C-alpha positions in Angstrom: 97.9 100.8 105.6 100.5 102.6 102.6 102.1 105.4 102.2 101.2 107.6 99.0 103.5 110.5 97.8 101.7 112.5 95.4 103.4 113.8 92.9 102.4 117.4 92.2 102.6 119.5 89.2 103.4 122.5 91.5 104.9 123.0 95.1 106.4 119.3 97.0 103.4 117.4 97.3 101.1 115.4 99.6 101.7 112.9 102.2 99.4 110.8 102.6 98.9 107.0 105.0 95.9 105.4 104.1 93.7 101.9 103.4 94.2 102.1 99.8 94.4 104.8 96.9 90.7 105.5 96.6 90.9 105.6 101.2 93.6 109.0 99.5 92.8 110.4 96.9 89.0 111.0 99.4 91.7 111.9 102.1 92.8 114.8 99.1 88.6 115.9 98.7 88.3 116.1 102.1 90.7 118.7 102.8 91.0 119.9 99.4 90.5 122.9 100.6 93.4 123.6 102.7 95.9 121.3 100.0 97.6 123.1 97.1 96.2 120.9 94.3 96.3 121.2 91.3 97.8 118.3 88.6 98.9 115.1 90.1 101.7 114.3 87.5 102.3 110.6 88.8 101.4 108.9 92.5 104.4 106.7 94.4 102.6 104.2 96.3 105.0 102.8 99.6 107.3 106.1 99.5 109.7 106.4 101.7 109.6 108.4 103.0 114.0 108.8 103.4 114.1 109.6 100.0 111.6 113.0 100.7 113.7 116.7 100.9 115.8 116.2 103.9 115.0 120.7 104.1 111.4 121.1 103.4 109.5 118.2 103.8 111.2 116.2 106.6 110.9 118.4 109.2 107.6 119.6 108.9 105.9 116.9 108.1 103.5 114.6 110.6 103.5 110.7 111.6 103.7 108.7 108.3 102.4 105.9 109.9 99.3 107.5 111.1 96.1 107.4 108.8 95.9 110.7 106.6 97.8 113.9 105.5 101.0 113.7 107.0 102.6 116.7 104.6 101.2 119.9 104.2 101.3 118.2 108.2 96.9 117.9 109.3 97.4 115.4 111.6 
């Protein structure tokens, strides 16, 4: 599985662990009513979670080693 970080036009971004980029996009679609999605600016594959916002993302995220949306924590 791969950790993806979706850099969004607004907000902190979306963190997802999935089997593929298509699987990650499907997870966003499944949870779109819970995610404040807008335009995706870029996608970071194999994101190192230590590089994410230490004040907001890290303390509030779910486990990034489990398939699903871990930021915001939907696991």
